[in-house]
C-alpha positions as CSV (number, residue, x, y, z in Angstrom):
1,M,0.0,0.0,0.0
2,I,2.8,2.4,0.9
3,A,4.8,1.8,-2.3
4,K,1.6,1.8,-4.3
5,S,0.7,5.3,-3.1
6,L,4.3,6.6,-3.6
7,T,4.2,5.3,-7.2
8,Q,1.7,8.0,-7.9
9,A,4.5,10.5,-7.3
10,F,6.3,8.8,-10.1
11,R,3.6,9.7,-12.5
12,L,1.8,6.3,-12.4
13,N,-1.8,5.5,-11.6
14,P,-1.9,2.3,-9.6
15,M,-5.7,1.9,-9.9
16,S,-5.6,1.9,-13.7
17,L,-2.4,-0.1,-14.1
18,R,-3.0,-3.0,-11.7
19,P,-6.3,-4.5,-13.1
20,A,-5.0,-4.2,-16.7
21,M,-1.5,-5.5,-16.2
22,G,-1.9,-7.9,-13.4
23,F,-0.1,-7.9,-10.1
24,A,3.3,-9.2,-11.3
25,S,3.5,-6.8,-14.2
26,Y,2.5,-3.9,-11.9
27,E,5.2,-4.7,-9.4
28,S,7.8,-5.0,-12.2
29,L,6.9,-1.6,-13.6
30,Q,6.9,-0.1,-10.1
31,R,10.4,-1.4,-9.5
32,R,11.6,0.1,-12.8
33,E,10.3,3.5,-11.9
34,F,12.1,3.4,-8.5
35,K,15.3,2.4,-10.2
36,K,15.4,5.9,-11.7
37,F,16.0,7.3,-8.3
38,K,19.2,6.9,-6.2
39,K,18.8,9.7,-3.7
40,A,15.8,11.5,-2.3
41,A,15.2,14.4,0.1
42,I,12.5,14.4,2.7
43,V,11.2,17.7,4.2
44,L,9.9,17.4,7.8
45,S,8.0,20.1,9.7
46,G,8.4,18.8,13.3
47,C,7.2,15.6,15.0
48,G,3.5,14.9,15.5
49,V,0.4,15.3,13.4
50,Y,-1.0,18.3,15.3
51,D,2.0,20.6,15.3
52,G,4.6,18.9,13.0
53,S,5.0,16.1,10.5
54,E,2.5,13.2,10.5
55,I,4.8,10.5,11.7
56,N,3.0,7.6,9.9
57,E,3.4,9.4,6.6
58,A,7.0,10.3,7.2
59,I,8.0,6.8,8.2
60,S,6.0,5.2,5.4
61,I,8.0,7.3,2.9
62,M,11.3,6.3,4.5
63,I,10.4,2.6,4.5
64,S,9.2,2.6,0.9
65,L,12.3,4.4,-0.3
66,S,14.5,2.0,1.7
67,Q,12.7,-1.0,0.3
68,H,13.6,0.2,-3.2
69,N,17.3,1.0,-2.3
70,V,16.8,4.7,-2.5
71,A,18.9,6.6,-0.1
72,Y,17.3,9.6,1.6
73,Q,18.3,12.6,3.7
74,C,15.8,14.5,5.9
75,F,15.7,18.3,6.1
76,A,13.8,20.8,8.3
77,P,13.9,24.5,9.0
78,N,15.9,25.5,12.1
79,K,13.3,27.7,13.8
80,D,10.7,27.6,16.5
81,Q,7.5,25.9,15.6
82,F,4.2,27.8,15.5
83,H,3.0,26.3,18.8
84,T,3.0,23.0,20.7
85,I,0.1,20.6,21.1
86,N,-0.4,18.0,23.8
87,H,-1.2,15.1,21.5
88,L,-2.8,13.1,24.2
89,K,-5.5,15.8,24.9
90,G,-5.3,17.8,21.6
91,E,-4.7,21.0,23.6
92,E,-2.1,23.7,23.2
93,I,0.5,23.9,25.9
94,L,2.8,26.8,26.7
95,Q,6.0,25.2,25.5
96,K,8.4,26.4,22.8
97,R,10.0,23.8,20.5
98,N,12.4,24.0,17.6
99,V,11.1,22.4,14.3
100,M,14.5,20.9,13.4
101,Q,15.0,19.4,16.8
102,E,11.6,17.9,16.8
103,A,12.1,16.5,13.3
104,A,15.3,14.8,14.6
105,R,13.1,12.6,16.6
106,I,11.7,11.0,13.4
107,A,15.1,11.0,11.6
108,R,17.0,9.5,14.5
109,G,19.0,12.8,14.6
110,N,20.1,12.6,11.0
111,V,18.4,15.8,9.8
112,K,20.0,18.8,8.1
113,E,18.9,22.5,7.9
114,L,16.5,23.1,5.1
115,S,18.6,26.1,3.9
116,T,21.3,23.6,2.8
117,I,19.2,21.6,0.3
118,T,19.9,21.7,-3.4
119,A,18.1,20.1,-6.3
120,G,21.4,18.9,-7.7
121,D,22.0,16.6,-4.8
122,F,18.7,14.5,-5.0
123,D,16.6,12.9,-7.7
124,A,13.3,13.6,-5.8
125,I,11.9,15.5,-2.9
126,F,9.1,14.1,-0.6
127,C,7.0,16.1,1.8
128,P,4.8,14.3,4.4
129,G,1.8,16.0,5.8
130,G,0.8,16.9,9.2
131,F,-0.4,20.3,10.5
132,G,3.3,21.4,10.7
133,A,3.0,21.9,6.9
134,A,0.2,24.4,7.5
135,K,1.8,26.0,10.6
136,N,5.6,25.7,10.4
137,L,6.3,25.5,6.7
138,S,3.5,27.9,5.8
139,D,0.8,29.9,7.6
140,F,-2.1,28.3,5.8
141,A,-3.6,27.2,9.1
142,T,-4.2,30.9,10.0
143,Q,-4.2,32.7,6.7
144,G,-6.0,30.3,4.3
145,E,-5.7,31.3,0.7
146,R,-3.7,34.4,1.7
147,M,-1.0,32.0,3.0
148,T,2.8,32.6,2.7
149,I,5.4,29.9,2.5
150,D,8.6,29.5,4.5
151,P,11.3,31.3,2.3
152,Q,13.7,28.3,2.6
153,L,11.0,25.8,1.6
154,E,9.8,28.0,-1.2
155,H,13.4,28.3,-2.6
156,A,14.0,24.5,-2.4
157,L,10.7,23.7,-4.1
158,K,11.3,26.2,-6.9
159,Q,14.8,24.6,-7.4
160,Y,13.3,21.2,-7.8
161,H,10.5,22.4,-10.0
162,L,12.9,24.2,-12.3
163,A,15.2,21.2,-12.5
164,R,12.1,19.0,-13.3
165,R,12.7,16.8,-10.3
166,V,9.9,14.7,-8.9
167,I,8.0,16.4,-6.0
168,G,5.8,14.1,-3.9
169,A,3.5,15.5,-1.3
170,C,1.1,13.9,1.2
171,C,-2.0,15.0,3.1
172,I,-2.3,18.8,3.5
173,F,1.1,19.6,2.0
174,P,-0.1,19.9,-1.6
175,V,-1.9,23.2,-0.8
176,I,1.7,24.6,-0.5
177,L,2.4,23.4,-4.1
178,A,-0.9,24.8,-5.4
179,R,-0.1,28.1,-3.9
180,L,3.5,28.1,-5.2
181,F,2.9,26.8,-8.7
182,G,-0.9,27.2,-9.3
183,K,-2.0,29.3,-12.2
184,S,-4.2,31.5,-10.0
185,T,-1.1,32.7,-8.2
186,G,1.0,33.2,-11.3
187,G,2.6,29.8,-11.6
188,S,2.8,27.4,-14.6
189,G,0.2,25.1,-13.2
190,V,0.5,21.7,-11.5
191,R,-1.2,18.4,-11.5
192,L,-2.7,17.2,-8.1
193,T,-4.0,13.7,-7.6
194,L,-6.2,12.4,-4.9
195,G,-5.7,8.8,-3.6
196,S,-8.6,6.4,-3.7
197,K,-11.3,6.0,-1.1
198,G,-12.2,2.9,0.8
199,K,-9.4,0.4,1.6
200,E,-6.8,2.3,-0.4
201,W,-4.7,4.9,1.3
202,P,-6.5,8.3,0.9
203,C,-3.5,10.5,0.3
204,L,-3.2,13.7,-1.7
205,L,-0.1,13.7,-3.9
206,Y,1.5,16.2,-6.3
207,T,3.5,15.3,-9.4
208,S,5.8,17.8,-10.9
209,P,5.2,18.6,-14.6
210,S,6.1,16.1,-17.2
211,P,6.3,17.0,-21.0
212,R,2.8,15.6,-21.6
213,D,1.4,18.1,-19.0
214,R,2.1,21.0,-21.4
215,Q,-0.7,19.9,-23.6
216,K,-3.5,20.8,-21.2
217,S,-4.0,22.4,-17.9
218,R,-3.9,19.9,-14.9
219,M,-4.9,22.5,-12.3
220,P,-8.0,21.9,-10.3
221,S,-10.3,25.0,-10.0
222,S,-9.5,25.4,-6.3
223,A,-5.8,25.8,-6.7
């Protein structure tokens, strides 16, 4: 399920491929797509769904990349997070925490400052969701469509977009990409895909433009 969802970020549609090709053929194609990537960057926004990165999504990305022999490096901004939430009660607590230090909990300490990331070092960039994306990497949680994006993140994403690297985003994170690259905000337009309902993982993912996307707009009306 994890790898199948991530395959969408590699411009594949698992729901259309699998019935037509059969499980073995689908898995073979999936492996070929992953072989195109040797190194990937993962952007974290803290630790915990209510004030940082969604841990299940972050770890799922790491596991899936590792299963396909793709090395990864985690990054996070070195700044205070918007606020801190008691995840047991869902209530805000008066405690100041650093985004990078919190992200290190997920990355086992192996996290670098977001300001150091470059598109030339990695074949793809993955961005798990969690409210940290809307609070620490942007102010979407408080500003909505008037949101601004963390300057370091904006610079990194623009690098990857310009270099035509794959950008994969989960959960709430694609709103950042819609804001950054959407036609309504002056961008070239992006293609956003929504994972299947039911037993399949319901995960919103973004795929950076491919040559075929120049033929028609892929932007949803809300972006």
